[in-house]
VOZADO-807106 format. One record per residue: x, z, y of N, C-alpha, C in turn; residue in one letter. Coordinates in steps of 0.1 Angstrom, whole numbers, plus 2048, in hexadecimal, padded with zeros to 3 digits. Layout:
<sites>
XZYXZYXZYA ...
</sites>
This chain:
<sites>
CA72B0CD6C9B2ABCCDC962B8CC6M C892B8CC7C832C3CC0C7F2BFCB1T C812CACA8C7E2C5C9BC6E2C2C98S C6B2BCC8EC5E2B7C8DC552C1C8BE C482C3C93C3F2CEC92C352C9C89Q C2B2D1C84C212CEC7CC182C4C82P C112BBC7BC082B2C81BFA2BAC81T BF12B4C8ABE52BAC8DBDA2B3C85T BDD2A6C7DBD22A0C77BD02A5C68G BD92AFC63BD62B3C57BCE2C1C56L BC42C0C4CBBE2CCC49BC52DAC46Q BC32E5C49BC92F1C45BC82F1C35A BD52F8C31BD52F7C21BD6307C1FV BCE30AC16BCD317C0FBD8319C05T BE1322C04BEC322BFBBE7324BEEP BED31CBE4BEB31EBD6BF1329BD0A BED32DBC5BF5338BC0C04332BBCP C0D33DBBFC1A338BBEC21336BCBG C1A330BD6C1E32CBE1C2133ABE8W C2D33BBF2C2F344BFAC2F340C09V C27346C10C28341C1EC2D350C26V C3A34EC2AC4135BC2FC3A35FC3BP C3A36DC3CC33373C4AC3F375C51A C4536BC5AC5236BC61C4F372C6EL C5937AC72C58380C7DC59379C89R C6136EC8AC63364C93C64357C8CD C58351C89C58344C83C5E338C8BP C5B338C99C5E32DCA0C6B331CA5V C76329CA5C8432BCA9C8B321CAFR C90322CBBC9A319CC0CA831ECBBT CAE313CB4CBA316CAFCC330BCB5I CCD30ECBCCD4302CC4CCC2F9CCCG CCB2EDCCACC32E2CD1CB72DFCCAR CB32E5CBFCA72E1CB9C9D2EECB6R C922ECCB5C872F6CB2C7F2F6CA5T C7F300C9EC772FEC90C6D309C92F C61304C8AC5630BC86C5830EC78D C5D319C73C5F31BC65C5331FC5DF C47320C65C3B321C5FC37313C58D C3C30AC5CC392FCC58C442F2C58H C4F2F7C55C5D2F0C54C662F5C4AR C6C2EEC42C772F1C38C842EAC3EI C8E2F0C44C992EAC49CA42E6C3DA CAA2DCC3FCB62D8C38CC22DAC3EV CCB2E2C39CD82E3C3DCE22DCC35M CE92D3C3BCF42CCC33D012D4C34A D092CFC2CD152D6C28D222CEC2AI D292D2C34D362CBC35D432D5C34V D4A2D4C2AD562DDC27D622D5C2CN D682DBC38D752D6C3AD802DEC32R D802DFC26D892E4C1CD8F2DCC12T D9B2E0C0DDA22D7C03D9C2DBBF5P D952E5BF4D912EBBE7D832EEBE5D D7A2E6BECD6C2E9BEAD682E6BDBS D5F2EFBD7D5B2EEBC9D532E2BC5F D4B2DCBD1D452CFBCED4C2C3BD1H D512C2BDED552B4BE2D662B2BE0D D6D2BDBDCD7A2BDBD9D832B8BE2K D7F2BCBF0D872B9BFCD822AAC01G D782A3BFED75297C03D72298C12A D702A3C17D6E2A2C26D772ACC2DT D832AEC28D8E2B5C2ED952B0C39F D962A2C37D9C29BC45D9129BC4FA D9729FC5BD8E29FC67D84294C6AL D8B287C69D8027CC6AD7527DC60D D7A280C54D6E280C49D6428BC4CR D69297C50D5F2A1C51D5529EC5EA D5C298C69D53294C73D4828BC6FV D4D281C67D46275C63D3B27BC5AE D3E284C52D3428AC48D2A291C51A D2E299C5AD242A0C61D1B298C6AA D2028EC70D17286C78D0E27EC6EV D13278C63D0A272C59CFE27AC56R D02287C51CF7291C4ECED293C58A CF2293C65CE6294C6FCDE288C70A CE527BC6ECDD26FC6FCD426DC63D CD7273C59CCF273C4DCC427CC4CQ CC3284C56CB728BC57CB929CC57G CC62A0C53CC82AEC51CC42B5C60A CBF2C1C5ECBA2C9C6ACC62D0C70D CCF2D2C68CDC2D9C6ECE82D7C61W CF42D8C68D002D6C60D092E3C5EV D0B2E7C54D132F3C52D232EFC4FD D2A2F5C59D3A2EEC55D412FBC54I D4A2FAC47D51304C42D60300C41G D6930BC44D78308C43D7F30FC38G D77318C32D7C320C26D71323C1DV D7331FC10D68321C07D6732FC03K D5C334BFFD58342BFBD62347BF0F D6233FBE6D69343BD9D78346BDCA D7D34EBD3D8B353BD6D94347BD7P DA0349BDEDA933EBDFDB3345BEAG DBC33ABEDDC933EBF4DC4343C03P DCA34CC07DC7352C17DC7348C20E DBE347C2ADBE33DC34DBC345C42L DC6345C4BDC634DC57DB8348C60S DB6352C69DAA34CC72DAC342C7BA DBA340C80DBC336C88DBD32AC81D DC1329C73DBF31EC6CDB2319C69D DAA323C65D9B31FC63D96319C70E D9831FC7DD94319C89D9930BC8BI DA630AC86DAB2FCC89DA32F0C7FD D9D2F5C75D962EDC6CD872EBC70R D812F5C76D722F4C79D702EFC86V D782F4C90D742F1C9FD742E4CA4L D7C2DBCA0D7A2CDCA4D6F2C6C9EP D6B2CBC92D5F2C5C8CD522C9C94V D522D7C97D482DBC9DD462D3CACV D512D3CB2D522CCCC0D4E2BDCBFS D532B6CB6D4F2A8CB6D412A5CB1Q D3C2AECA8D2E2AECA2D242B2CAFL D282BBCB7D202BFCC1D1F2B4CCDA D2A2ADCCED2A2A0CD7D1F295CD2E D1F295CC5D18288CBFD0A28ACBCQ D06297CBBCF8299CB4CF32A7CB9S CE62A6CB9CDE2B3CBECDB2BBCB1D CE02B8CA5CE02C0C99CE22CCC9AV CDD2D7C94CE02E6C94CEF2E6C8CV CF82EDC93D042EEC8CD072FCC88I D0B300C7CD0E30DC78D1C30BC73S D22317C73D2F318C6ED2F324C63V D3531FC58D3532AC4BD41330C4DD D4333DC52D4D344C53D4A353C52T D5435CC4ED5136AC50D5B371C5AF D62368C63D6C36EC6BD6436CC78R D66378C7ED61378C8FD6736EC97P D7436EC96D7D364C9ED78357C9CE D75352C92D71346C8ED62343C94V D5934CC91D4E34BC97D4D34BCA8A D54353CADD55352CBBD5B344CC1A D6533ECBAD6A333CC0D60326CBEA D59328CB1D5031ACAFD4431CCB6T D3E329CB8D3332ACC2D36325CCFI D41327CD3D44322CE1D46314CE1A D4830CCD5D4B2FECD6D3D2F6CD0A D342FECD0D272F6CCED202FCCBFG D24305CB7D1E30ACADD12313CB1A D06312CAACFB31BCADCF7325CA4S CFD323C97CFC32DC8BD08332C85V D0B33EC83D14344C7AD0F348C6DV D14340C63D10342C55D1B34BC4FN D17358C4DD22361C49D1E364C39D D2535FC30D22360C23D2636FC1DT D2C377C28D2F383C23D2638EC29T D1E38AC2FD11393C34D1639DC3EG D1D399C48D233A1C54D2B3ACC4DL D363A8C44D3E3B1C3ED483B6C48S D4B3AEC53D533B3C5DD4B3B6C69D D493C3C6BD403C8C78D433C1C84P D4E3B9C86D4F3B3C93D463A6C93R D433A1C89D3B395C88D2E398C90M D283A2C8ED1A3A4C94D1D3A5CA3A D273A9CA8D273ACCB5D2B39DCBCS D32395CB4D35387CBAD2737FCBAV D1E37FCAFD1237ACB1D0A37ECBCV D0938DCBCD00393CC7D0438ECD6A D1138CCD8D15389CE5D14379CE8D D0D373CDFD0B364CE0CFB360CDFS CF7355CDECEA351CDBCE834BCCED CF434FCC6CF3348CB8CEA350CAFA CE5349CA5CDD350C98CE7351C8ET CE635DC88CEE360C7BCE6360C6FV CED35BC64CE935CC56CF0366C4EV CE8372C4ACED37CC44CEC37AC36I CF5379C2DCF5375C1FCFA380C18T CF3382C0CCF638DC02D04388BFAH D0D38FBF9D1A38EBF0D2039DBEFS D2639EBE5D2B3ADBE3D3C3ADBE3T D433A2BDFD503A0BE1D583A0BEFA D623A7BF1D683A5BFCD6C396BFFP D6C38FC0AD6F383C0DD7A37DC05P D79371BFDD8336BBF6D89372BEAR D8437BBE5D89383BDBD80383BCEQ D85383BC3D7E386BB8D77392BB5E D6C393BADD673A0BABD6F3A6BA0L D723B3B9ED7B3B7B95D743B8B88P D673B8B86D613B8B7AD553AEB7DT D4D3A8B71D4339FB74D373A7B7AP D2F3A1B82D253A6B8BD193ADB81P D153B8B84D0A3BFB7DD013C5B89T CF33C5B85CEB3C9B8CCDF3D1B85Y CDA3DBB8ACCF3E2B82CC33D9B84D CC23D4B90CB53CBB96CBC3C3BA2D CBF3B6B9DCC83ACBA6CBF3ABBB2V CB23A8BB1CAA3A5BBECAA3B2BC7T CA63BBBC1CA53C9BCBCB23CBBD0A CBE3C9BCACCB3CDBCFCCC3C3BDCS CC83B6BD9CCB3ACBE3CC23B0BF0V CB63B3BECCAD3B7BF9CB33C2C01V CB63CDBF9CBB3D9BFFCCA3D6C08D CD23CEC02CDD3C8C09CDB3C2C18F CD13B7C15CCC3B0C21CC43BAC2BL CBE3C2C28CB83CBC31CC33D4C38R CCA3D9C31CD73E0C38CDE3D8C41E CE23CBC3ECEB3C4C46CE13BFC52R CD43BDC51CCB3B9C5CCCC3C6C66V CCA3D2C61CCB3DDC69CD83DDC71D CE43DAC6CCEF3D8C72CEF3CEC7CR CEA3C3C79CE83B9C84CE03BDC90A CD53C3C8DCCC3C7C98CD33D3CA0L CD93DBC9ACE13E7CA0CED3E1CAAA CF13D5CA6CFB3D0CB0CF63C7CBBA CE83C5CBACE33BECC5CDE3B0CC2G CDD3ACCB6CD839ECB3CC93A0CB1I CC0398CB6CB339BCB6CAE394CAAP CA3399CA5C9B394C97C9A385C97E C9837ECA4C94371CA5CA4369CA3S CAE36ECA1CBB367C9ECBE36CC91R CB7370C88CBC373C7BCB736BC70I CBE368C66CB9360C5BCC0368C50I CBA367C42CC036EC38CC1364C2BV CCD367C22CCF35EC18CD2367C0DD CCA367C01CCE36FBF7CDA36DBEEP CE0362BF2CEE35FBECCEE35ABDEG CE6350BDBCE734ABCCCF4349BC9H CF834FBBDD0434EBB5D0F355BBCD D0E35ABC6D19364BCDD1A370BC7L D24372BC1D2637FBB9D1A381BB0N D15378BA9D0A379BA0D0B36DB96K D06371B89D07368B7FCFA360B7EN CFA355B76CEE34CB76CE0353B75T CE135EB69CD5365B67CD036DB74V CDA372B7BCD637AB85CCE36EB91H CD6364B93CD235AB9ECC5355B9BT CC2353B8DCB534FB89CAA357B8BL CAD364B89CA236EB89CA1370B9AE CAB371BA1CAA372BB0CA3365BB7L CA435BBB2C9B34DBB5C8E350BB2T C8A355BA7C7C356BA1C76361BACR C7D36CBAFC79377BB7C7C374BC6R C7E369BC9C80365BD8C7636CBE3L C6936BBDEC5F372BE8C63381BECP C6A388BE4C6E395BE9C7A395BF2E C8138BBF3C8A388BFFC83385C0BV C7A37AC08C71374C13C6A37FC1BV C67389C12C5E394C18C6439DC23A C7139BC25C7B3A0C2FC7439CC3CL C6F390C3CC6A38BC49C71383C52G C7D380C4CC85376C54C86368C4CF C8A35DC52C8C34FC4CC96351C3FP C9334DC35C9C34EC29CA4340C28V CB1341C25CB7336C24CBB335C14L CB9329C0DCBE32ABFECC931FBFCA CD3324BF9CDF31BBF8CE1319BE8A CDB30FBE4CD930DBD7CE02FFBD1V CE62F9BDACEA2ECBD5CF82EABCES CF62E6BC1D012E4BB9D062F0BB4N D012FABB5D05307BB0D07309BA1K D0E311B9CD12313B8FD03317B86D CFB31FB8CCEF322B87CE8316B83F CE830BB8BCE12FFB88CE82F8B7CV CF52F7B7DCFD2F3B72CFB2F7B65G CFB307B65CFB30BB59CEE30EB53E CE430BB5CCD430CB56CD32FFB50S CD92F3B54CD62E7B4FCE02E1B47L CEB2E7B45CF82E2B3ECFD2D7B46G CFD2D5B53D032CBB5BD0F2CEB62R D192C6B62D252C8B69D232C6B78P D2F2CAB81D2F2C8B8DD2F2B9B90R D262B4B98D242A6B9BD192A1B94G D112A8B8CD062A4B85CFB2AFB86A CF82B3B92CF02BEB94CE62BDB9FR CE42AFBA3CDC2ACBAECCD2B0BABL CC72AAB9FCB92ADB9BCB62BCB99S CBF2C4B96CBE2D4B94CBF2D9BA0G CC82D3BA9CC82D9BB7CBB2D7BBES CB52CBBBECAA2C9BC6C9C2D0BC0L C9E2D3BB0C952DCBACC942EABB1A CA22EFBB1CA22FCBB6C9F2FEBC5A CA22F4BCDC9F2F5BDAC902F3BDDA C892ECBD7C792EABD6C742F8BD2T C772FDBC7C7330ABC3C74314BCCV C80314BD2C8331EBDDC7B31CBE9S C77311BEEC6E30EBF8C61312BF5A C5D310BEBC4F315BE7C4E323BE5M C58329BE2C58337BE1C5C33FBF0L C5C337BFAC5F33CC07C6A33AC10G C74332C08C8132FC0FC7E326C1AA C84328C27C8231EC30C8D315C36R C99317C31CA430FC31CAC30EC23I CAF302C20CB62FEC13CC32F9C17V CCF2FDC11CDA2F8C14CE02F0C0BR CE32E2C0DCE42D8C02CEE2D0C07M CF52C9BFBCFF2C0BFCCF82B0BFFH CF02AEBF8CE929EBF7CDE29DC00D CE2299C0CCD929AC18CCC292C17V CCC285C13CC127CC13CB8280C07V CBC285BFDCB3289BF2CAD297BF5E CB52A0BFCCB12ADC00CA42ACC09S CA62A4C14C9F2A2C1FC9029CC1AV C91293C11C8628CC0BC7E297C02D C8529FBFBC7E2A9BF4C772B4BFDA C7D2B9C07C772C2C10C6C2BDC17M C6E2AEC1CC642A9C24C582A8C1AR C592A4C0DC4F2A3C04C472B1C02M C502BBC02C492C8BFFC402CBC0BV C442C7C17C3C2CAC24C302C1C22E C302B4C1DC242ACC1CC1A2B3C12A C202B7C06C162BDBFCC112CAC01V C172D2C09C122DFC0FC0A2DBC1BL C072CFC20BFE2CCC2AC042CDC38G C102CEC38C162D1C48C1C2C3C4DW C1B2B8C46C222ABC4BC192A0C46R C16297C4FC0E28CC4AC15281C43E C1227AC39C1A26FC34C1E266C3FP C2B260C3CC30256C47C25249C47V C1F246C3CC1423DC3AC0B240C2FE BFD23DC32BF4241C27BEB234C24A BF222CC1EBE921FC1BBE521DC0DR BEA225C03BE6226BF5BD7227BF4H BD021EBEEBC221DBEBBB821DBF8N BBF218C02BB621AC0FBB220BC13T 
</sites>
């Protein structure tokens, strides 16, 4: 199935001040079994964590049947793709590559059999990436930004897309001191540019690269808020930008909301990110997030209303 393309019945819209229309190198992309025109589409990435210690769901989808059920349900609810993780980003007990594969591989396999949704795997390990690509994953979501040089080679040798994310700590380890930046956005842009060059040198084409500024990853709330305001500087790299804002601590600390009470703030952060040029948002609450992004598309003139009967 091909993702929904912009309709022809709408008039062209001139961007208002504050809107960012990215000058993307390759706006139309086929990822897995779906095609996206990121000039006119904001994709929703759902989250399924097969971990016992996820910061948000606290292990609710750790059991295999629960994980598969959640992934299929997200696709049915309108998610454009599903991101499957077997190890959380935050520090915690070591998990071997074999154990991580055991967690994510059956979810990828079963989801690929039941849906044409784009499947991504949240991993920094090349072994996990290779195994899950073979099973049906079409995106590697590397939250360490190709910290292992072998990851770029694995992606280059496949048809997969890679998400290159800004983070500074070694995988699964605490930063020795609180994060500091002279200019957080400039640091993020420089890091992403260097890691994109690493990907290109390994043979990954530009058309299979997405970048993620890493909201909250080795950043405090003030850093993340500034980075979000200045998201157009990340967008200017020319690659689709993924904004992983859902239920993050910067939302909770900005509003004084505990985990479990951050939906409204997460939707606002995702909407702001989309208006500032992000083209993928990574979200826990699928129905609400899909509605929010489809509404953004309608306001921007990329999508006709499902019905337009009011005052007619």
